[in-house]
N, C-alpha and C positions, 0 to 999 in steps of 0.2 A: 447405538448402545449397547452393544455386546462387546467392542472393543474399549469402552471405558470401564463397562463390569471388568474384564480381563487385565486391563491396566491398575486399576483400583486394587488387585489381588495383589499385583507384585511387591515382593517384598523389599522394605529401605536400601538394604543393601545393593540389590540390583539395579536400583534407581541412582544410587552412588555409583556404581560400575559403568552404568550408560553412558553418564553424565560426563567421569573420567576419559570414556572412551571418546566422547564429542571433542573433548578437549584436548587432548592427544591426539586426534586427528586433524582438528584444526591448528595445532601447534607444528603437527608435519607437514602439512600445507605450505604454512607459512615459511615454515624454515627451507622447502625446495622452492617456492617462488622465489625468497632472496637469493637462495644461490644462485637460479637459474638469469635473475636482473644482473647477482656479480660477473657470472660467465658471458653474458650478454655484452654488459660494460667493458669487460677485459676483452674479447673479442673484438669489439668497436673500436676500442684502443687500439690492438695489435691492428686491423684493418688500417687504421689511418696512418700509422706509423711507417706499414708498408706503402701506404700510397706517398707521404711524402718523401719516404727513402727513394721511390721509383722516380720522383719528379725531380729530386736532388739529382739523380743520376743522369738524368733526362737534360738538363740543364748544364751539368760539367761536360758531358758528350758533345751538347750544341756550343758551347764555351770550347774548348778543345777542338773541333773540328773550324770554329771560325778564326781559329788562332792557326790552325794550317795553313787554311785561305787565306789570310793575309801575309801569311810568312811566303805564301806561294807567289802571290801577285807583287810583293816586295822584291824577291827574286828576279820573276818576270821582268818586273820594270828595269832592274839593273843590268840583266842581260840584253832587253831592247837597246837600251841606252849606249851600251857596249858596241852591240851590232850596228847601230846608226854612227857611231862614231867612228870605228872601222873601214865602215861601207862608204861615210863622206868622202873622204879625200879620193877613193878609185874612181866614187860615181861623178866626181867632179871632173878628173881628169877625164874620164870615158866622154863624158859632155860636151868638154872641150873638142875632144878629137871628135865628134860626131859631127861638130860643126864644120870642120875642115874640108877641104876638097879631095881631100886622101881618102876620107873615108866613104865618098861614092862610089867608089870602084868596085868593082864585084871582088876583087882578090885585095885583102890590106894590104899595105905594107908592114914594115918591122913593128915601125912604132904601133901599130893599130891591134897587130897581133900580141906583141906585150902588152898593153893595154887590157885587151880580152883576157890573158893569162892570168894575171894580175886581178883583176875584177872576179874571175871565175874562183882564183885562190881565196882570195878575201872573202867572199860569200861565202866559199864552204869552210872556212875558218871561222867564220863568223856563227854558220849554222853547228859547225862542231862545239863550237863554245856553250851552246843551248844547253 
C-alpha cells in the first residue's frame, strides 16, 4: 500500500524518464545480443575454414606421400629387373659349371675361378646400380 501511494505521487516526467530508460536498456541488450551472435557466427565460419584448410593440407600431404611411394616402387621394380637381367647370364653359367665334375674338387680350376669372379663382379655391379 505504501509503495502504491509513493508511485502515485511521482510526476509524469519521471514516469516518462523511467519508461525511456527501460526502452534504452532493452535496445542496448538487443544490440549486444545481436553483436554477440554476429561474432559467434563469424568465429564459427572462421573455425570451419581453418578445419577445411587443415583437411585439404592433410589430403595434399597424403597425395604427395602416395606419389613418392609409387615413384619409389616403380624405380625399385626397374632396378630389380635390371639386377635379375644382369644376374641371369652369370647364374646360368655358374649352375652349369656346378653340374660338371670339375666343381666337385675342393680347389676349383681356372674356369671355376673365372666364373666365381664374374659372379661376384656381376652381383657387386648390380648392387652398386641399386
